C-alpha positions, 0 to 999 in steps of 0.5 A: 480112766483109759482113754483112747489115743490120738490116731497116729499121724502116718506121714508120706512123701509122695512120688514127684510129679512129673515125667520120670525114667522108671523100670518094672521090679515086679508083677504080682497076681492078685487074682479075683477081687470084688471091686465096685464100679458105678454102684454096681459090684463086679468080681475082675482078675487084678494084677499088680505092676510096680515101678522104681524110679531110680532118679528120685530118692526117698530120705534112706536113700532109696529110689521111689517106687509106685505101682498100678492095679490093671484088669487082667484083660486084653480088649481093646478097651482096657487099660493094661493093654493100652499101657503095655503097647503105649510102653512098646511103642506098638500094638499087639498082634494076634498071635501074640494073645493065648498059649505061645504068646506075650509073657508078661513076666518080660516086661520086668527089669524094662524101662519106661517113661512114667509120668506122675501126677497129682492128686488131693483127697482128704487133705492128703497128697497122693501121686498116680500113674498118668501114662506109661510110655517108651523109652525115647531113642537112645535113652535107657533105664538102669536095672533095678534096686529092688528084688525083681519078683514075679507071683502068679497064681497058677500051679506052674508058676507059682514060687512060694518064697516070691509070696513069702516076700510081698508085703503082709498087705498084698499076701491077705489080697492075694490069699482072699482070692479063689485062685489063691485057694485053690492053690492051697487046696490042692497039691500046691505044687511049686512051679520052678518060674522062669530064668528071666526075661527073653532076649528082646528085640532092640527096636522093642523094649519087650 
């Protein structure tokens, strides 16, 4: 008789704990997602920021990567704002917000000091980002090995090829969002995106 197969024991090696020089290689707009916090259901716009750690290699020789999801908010208590300001080393000004202000794409290709901590759940060890900080003076990070990618769910910014380069899991998450559905139901204008980050001041990484 056919019996159920034993579950696959998928093992993975987490990013080593400690302080690492890291470089951002992608920013992904996940759209509005359902989240539950303290038993309360909310719907929040989320963005994924991913880094690679050049000095720490996996078994295949590629650098470890790690990402974190943030709520798309610039309130004073928002984790995204706190992270970006710690990374910049200076707080944002009012002129950084709204039209003509700070462009989130500017963080792609920029180095930082990433503090990674380990947590155990269900007998498995996971790596989490504890903090993101500006690189010390005189220290630099190489460009990312992973392909740079920027996906934003607006007619002006959306580039279908960039979306196609995502994993199936990320694509499934994004396609369930109202922002992606709105794009699909529209004329689906594919923007030209950005040619690259703007020139940055030496004293501020972005």
